[in-house]
Structure formats: C-alpha cells, structure tokens
N, C-alpha and C positions, 0 to 999 in steps of 0.2 A: 688489698686483700691478694695475695699471690694465687695463681691458678692452681688446680689440683690435677694430679695424675692418677689415673685408675691402674691399680695393680692387683695382683692375685691376693694381696693382704689388705686390700683397701685402698682409698685414696690417699696420696701424699701430696703435700705442698711443695712447689719448686720455690725455695727460699733465695735462690740467687736472682736479683732483680733483673740482670741481662738475660738469664735463662727465661724467666717469667715473661719478658717482653717478646722473645723469640716465640714462645709457646703461644702467647696471645695472638701473634701475628701469622700464626702458622698456616692460615688459609691464603695469604697472599704471596706475592713473588719474592719478598724479602726472605720469608722462612721456606718457601719451596724451591729451593736450589739444589735439590738432588744430594743432600748430605744426610748424616745420621747424627741426631742429637742424642747424647749419652749422659744420663744422670746417675750420679753415684748413690748407692743404697747406704743403709746405715752401717754396713760393714765396710765401707769403702770400696766395694766392688762396683763393677760396671752394670748398669741396667739398660736395656734398649726399648724400654717401655714407650719413650718419647720419640720413636723414630719419625722423621720428617722425610719421606721419601716421595720425590716427584721427578718426572723426567725433565731434561732440558728442552726448551721450545725455541730458543733464539740463538743458538750457537751452530754456526754452518762453516764448513770448510770449502773454499772455492775448488772445482775440479781442476787439478794441476797446480794448485796453489800451495805446493810443497816440493821439497827436494830432500834427497840424502846423497852424501858422497859415497863413494866406495868405502868399505871399511878395510883397514890394512893391519894385519898382525903387528903387534908391538915390535919395536925395533926395525920396521921396514919403512916404506916411502914417507910416512908422515911423522917420522920420529922427531925431525929437526924443527917442526912448527910449534909454536906456542898455540895451544887450542883456543885461548882467549883472543887471539888475533885471528888465526886461520878461520874460525868459525864466522865471525862477522864480515870479514873480507870476502869469504866464499858466498855468504848469503847475499852481500851487496852486488856481487858479480852475477848471481842468478837473477836478482831483480832486474838488473839493467841489461844483461846480455841474453838471457833465456826468456824472461817474460815481458821485457820492455815496460817494466813498471817503475814508478817512482817510489823509492823506499819510504818517502815521507807520508805515504798512506797510513803507515803504522802510527796508532795512538799510544800503544803501551807495549812493552817488551818483557817477557820473562826469559832469563838466560840460565840455562841449566848446565852444570858442570860439576864434576865430582872428585877429580884429581887435582889437587893443587899445584899451580903453577905460577910463575912470575906475573904479577900484575892481577892476581886473583882478587885483591880487596877491592879493586875498582872495575872488575871485569864486566859486571852488569851494565853500569853506566857508560863504560868505554864501548861495549858492543853497540849500543844505541848510537853513539857519536861516529863510529866507523861506518856503520850501516847506513846512516843518512847523510854522512860527510858533514855532520853538524848543520845541515840545512833545515833541520826540525830537531828541537831538543826533546827527544823522546826519552822519558824515564823508563826504568827497568827495576826488575826485582831479580835477585839471585835465588835460584832454587837448587838444592842438593838432596835429591832423595834416592841416592845410589842408582840401582838399575830401575827404579820406578820414576825417574826424573821427568821424562817425556810425558808419560801418562798423567802424572800430577800437573804438570804445566797445562796440559790441554784441559783438564778439569778446572783449574783456576780461571783460565781464560773464559771458559764456559760460563762460570759463576759470575764473572765480572760482566759478560755480555747480558746474562739473564737480569742482572740488577741494572743495566743500562748505564754502566760506567763509562764505557767508550764504545766505538763502533768496530774498530779494527785492532785485534791482538795479534801478536806475533809470539811463537815460541821458537827460540833459537837454542839448540842443545849441541855442546861441542865439547869433546873430551879427548885426552891423550894419555894412554897408559904406558906408553914408551917413556923411558927416562923419568920414571916416577920420583918425586921428591924424597930425599933423606933429611929429615927435620930433626932438630934438637929442641927440646922444651926445658925451660929453666927449672932447676929443682934445688932451691936454696938449703933444703933439709938434707940433700944428698951428701955423701962423703966428700968433703972439700968443696961442695957446691957443684959437683959433677952433674952435667945435664942428663936428662933422660933422651935417649935416641929412638926414632921410629922410622922405619922403612914404610912409606905411605902405602904402597901397594902391597907388598908381601907380608907385612905384619897385619893388615887388615884382611887379606885373603884368608889368614889363619883364624879368623873369627873375632867377635867383638870381645873387647877386654873383660867384661863381666862374666863370660863363659867362653874360655878359649876352645872353641870347636871349630876345626877347618871347614870351609863350605863344602869341600868333597865329602866330609863326613857327614854334613847334614843330608846329603843326598843318599847316603848308605843307611842312615837312620830311617828315612822315608821307604827306601827299598825293602829294608828289613821288616818295617811294618806292614808294607803291601805284600810281602813275599815275592818280590820280583827277582828275576834271574839275570845273570849276565847275557844269556842268549836273547832275552826280551829287550834288554837295553841295546844290544848290538843290532836287532832287527829294526828298532826305532831309528838308530843312526843311519843305517842303510837307506831306509826309506826317506829320511830328511835329505841325505845327499842326492838321491834320485830327483827329489822334488826341486832342489837347488839346481840341478842340470837343466830342468825345464826353464828356468829364468835365463839360462845362458844360450838357449836354442835360437837360431836364426839371428846370429851376431848380437845376442844379448837383447833381443826385442823387448822382453818384458822389463828389464832393468832400465832400459833406455826410455821408458815412459816416465820415469821419476828421477833417475840418477843424474847427478851433476859433478863434474870433475873439479876438484880443488887445485889451485895452483900452488905447489909445494916446493920447499927449499930442497936442492940437491946438495949444493955447497955454497960458499961465500959468494960465487959467481953466477950459479945456474939454477934455474927452477924448471919444474916440469909439471904438466897436468897428470894427474893421476885418475885414469879411466876406468879401472876395474878393481874388483876386490883383490886383496893380496893376502896370501898365507894360508888358504884353505887347503885341505889335504884330499887327495884322491882316495876314495874309499871302496873297498870290495867286501864282500861277506868273508872271504878267505882271510883278508889282512885283519878285519876286526876280530874273528875267531882266533887268530894267533897271539893277539895281544893279552898279556896277562893283566888281571885286575891290579889296580895301583897299589893295593896292599892285600895281603893274604885275607881271604874271606870276604873280599868286596865284590860288588857286582859291577861296578864301573871300572873299565880300562881307561887310560888316557884317550882312546878314542871316542869315547862316550861323554867327553866333556868339551865346553867350549874353550876359547883362548882369548886372552886380553888383546884389545885392538885400539885403533885410533879412528876418528871420523867425526862427522857433524851432520846435522840436519836442521831444517827450518819448516814451519807450518803456519800459514796464515789462518786465523779463525775470526769470523766476523758475522755480521747479521745476515739474514736471508737475501735481502734485496742486494747487498753489497757483494755477497758472494756470487750472485748471478753476473753481477757487473765485472767481476774479477775472473770468472771461471772461463777456462779454455774450451769449455762446453756447457753453456748455461742449462742444457736439457738434463745434465747430471746434477743431481742435489745430493750433498752429503752433509747429514745432520749428526751433531753429537747428542747421543740420547741419554746416556748414564754412565756413572763411575762408581767403582766399588774398591774398598780397600780392606787390609786384614792384616794382623799379626797373629802367629800361632805360637805354640809351645817352643821354648829355646831349643836351637839345634835341629829344627825340622823345616828349614827354609823353603824347600821345593813343594812343600804341602800348601804353602799360604796362598798360591794362585786360585785354588779352589773356593774358599769363602769370599775371597775377593770377587771372583766371577760371579758367584751366587748371588752377592749382594747387587752386583750390576744388574744382573738378570731380574732380581725381585724388583728393583726400582723401576725397570723399564716394563714389567709385567710380562716377561718373556720366559720361555723355557729352553733348555739347550737346544731341543728339536727345532726351535724357531730360528736358529743361528745358521746362516748359510756358509759363512768363512770364519774360521777360528785361527788366530795366530797367537803364539806364545813367545816370551822370552824364555828359553829353556837352556840354561847352563849345563844341565845334566839330563840325560835321557828319562831319568826317574821323574822329572817334572812333568813331562808329557803323558807317561804312563799313569801317573797318579791322577792328573786332571781328567783324562779321559775315562778312566774307571769310575771316579767319583761322579762325573757329569753325565756319564752313559753315552759317550760319543766314541766314535771309531779313531783310535790313534793314528791310523795310517792315512786319514783323510785331511788331517789338520796341517797347518804350516806349509801350504803350497807355495811354491816358488822361492823357498828359502827361509831360514831362520838363524839366530844367534848361535845355535849349536854348531852350525856348519861355517858361517861367514865370519865369526868373531862377535866380540862384545866390548865395545868402547864405553859402556856403562850409561852415560847421560843420554846419548842419541839413539841407544839400541831400541827402546820401545818405539820411538819416533819412526824409525826405519819400518819396523814391523807393522805399525799402523798405517803408513803410507802403502806398503805392499798389500796389506788386507783391503784398503780402499780399491786399488787397482785391480785386485782379483775379483772383487765384487763387481766392478765395472764391467769386467769382461763377462761375468756371470749374468749380467742383465740387472743387477741390483739385489738387494736385500740386507739383513742385518749381519753385522761383523762384531765379533767378540775378540778384544785382545787381553790377555792376562799374562802377567809375568811377576816373578818373585824379585825380592831385592834384599840387600844385606840387613841383618838384624831380624830375619825370620818374618819379614814383611812382604806384602804384594799390593799390586794395584791393578785394576781392570777397567776397560773403557769399552762401551758399545756405541757403535755408529750405525747409520742407516743410509744406504745409498739408493738413490732413485725415489 
C-alpha cells in the first residue's frame, strides 16, 4: 500500500515506489537531508505538499580549510592557463605549501567548471589525479550549474556527509572565461551538412536558446518590475566599491586571510604568481552618473554590471571531529546549515535569489533578521536591490569586503569565493549565521546558510 499525502483536496497516494519509500523514511537521516521533495499533481504541475525540510547536522568546514585565487578579468594574467589544469595544480600547492596537508586526506572530489576547455571530458578525474599525484585514487564528479556551481557542490558534499558516505569531501571550482571556445555542432540536415556554430561565452550571455533574452535584459525586467532607477543602481555600485576597498586596506589584510596565488603562464618560457585581483575599475559617484544606460530606457550602465573573469577556489567539507583536526583554529566552528534553490519566470534571473534564500531560511528555521552576514553573487545592481527589498534588509550593509559585481565573475568559483569571504567576515564579527545567495543562468538561483561559532 502506498503512503498517502494530505492535501487541500484530500489524501493522495504516492504511486512512484521510490518516492513512496522516501516518504516512508522521512523521519530518519536518509530522508532528512535538507532537500525538497516535489510531487506532480493531476495537471502535471508541481506540488510542495511533501516537503522534507531539515537542517544539516554533520557537515563542517575547517577554519582556514579553503582558498580562493585572485580573480582576473578575462584576457588578463590567467588567460593562457587551462582551468582544468590550473585549478588542481593550485589546489595541490595550497595543500602542500600553505596548509602542510597531505591531499590524500580527500575521500571524494566534486569538480565544478562551466566553460568548456581542452580535456573537459576527463577533467573531474584528472583533477583528483593531479591533486593527489595519484598517491590516492580519489574519484570525482563533474558539476556544471553555471554561477551556482560552488553553492550546489557544497550542498552535495553536505548531503553525502549526512548519509555517512565518506569523511572528507573537497569542492574544487575552476573556470576560465578568457579565450572561450568556438564550437561547431554536426547538422546533417543543414544545407550541404553545414555545421551549427556556437560561441560558448558570447552566445550564451545572450540568453538560453528557448528564449533569447540577454542577461542584461533580465536585470532590466526586474528593475522595471521593482520600479528601480539608475540612481539607485549607481548608489549600490558605489557602496560595493567602497566595501571592496575595505578588503584592500592594510596591504590587503582581509584578502590574505584566504587568498592563494596561482602560478600562471606568461609565455612559453616564463610563469608568474598572480597575487591580486586584476581588472576591477576605480569607481566614483561622478563617474557612475556620467555613464549612460547600456540602452535607451535602461537603468543599468556598464558600470552597474560585472565582467567575465578567470579563477579557482577550493573548500574542504568534513565531519565535526575531522574539521577540528584540520582547522587553523579549532575554537572556530563552521557548520553548513541549509541550502535553497529556485527557478523563476523566464527572463527574470536576478529575481531568483529571493525564493532560494527564503527556502534556505525556512529550512533553517531562521528569519532574515537572524542573519549576521549576507553575501551575494550580483552580476547586476538590481540583484541586490531586489533581494534587500524582498527580504527586508539594508542593501548597503550586505556584501562587505567585496563581491562579484566589483571583482569579476569566473562563474564556477564565484559563489565559492563569496562564501569564503562570508565565513571570514563572520569570524571577525565573532560568529553568527551567514546567508549566501546568487542567481545563475536559466533564471535559477541557489542559497546556502552557514553558522560560525
């Protein structure tokens, strides 16, 4: 007999045996992994009657068990390096040189990357091989969820730990927007078999194939719906620039808490360490005011948008006891609490972080007022204005010490760096809850709540 769900129209049976089993087990750890079980109704629509919403209890990040490289605007210092190689090579150097840790402590690897490059097919297994020098045959899984890649990887590791699959997981996120691939796809029915051509970056920045609306236009759709002005967008950009300058004070003291320099190719004979972010723009109120909207009637100028970039980051996630052993300061405890996801109506991408964040808050049993540090992936100023207004928070107090709007967006590692910076901010504040939320291509978003202390 299949279990029944209670709904407004009376009980319904779950006729899928797999879902029935999950429903039956909903009281134990197998079902309680902080996810949302969705059951289709008679009209084929989604119903959230069977939500299984529990916080994570077994996923911890060692303090200092993470790094991010600087981010470089595309076609700058990281342009010559294949991200599928630079990421694991940098992570291995970080383990050995910065942390004096044997990379073979890793049991399982998630490799996140979004821009196709040479060796992409084997990149996840190759990353494990490079990272451990094949002294341990660490398996891996390839994850591509656009700008939500890092957030999703941390969620996947947390679920694995909750189920007791392994003890130490590692999220390695590496991308290069520079020199994006120009691909051809076979089209036997085309005239003379002429192939279809695709510019991986620029074509996809123009929107998904089912609805070609450029990403900048999705920000305008949200701005119009919210009644935002160019002046409001410019004020947010200026504030984000000021916050980023705080991270550069005292010889980049804040960034040096987590940042690790990659060894990058200069030419066929030379390499160099890239120590700092490259390509961010000095910003003033007068300069922003002078910039025209990117099209007539828009609220965003080019100064209110991020830019494509290159970079990588890595984060260890493990059990509570193991996190203490690996921590640079065992008194600082960092726990992954909950995860949220969302997809909104087409061509409204910057609106998606709000329902994702609300889902993470609901799972955690928290309100926005309970959050001490908020970090966002904000490719457009409208992202933050929409999130702040909908959650009832001060837009000028979030994203301390920097954000992708200012220092660029290499896609796969963008959220990872934001989460790392959020952890460091919470550490400075003495602990508390942190919320990261960011949109992703396809009108989607993901959010993550962590607790420090």
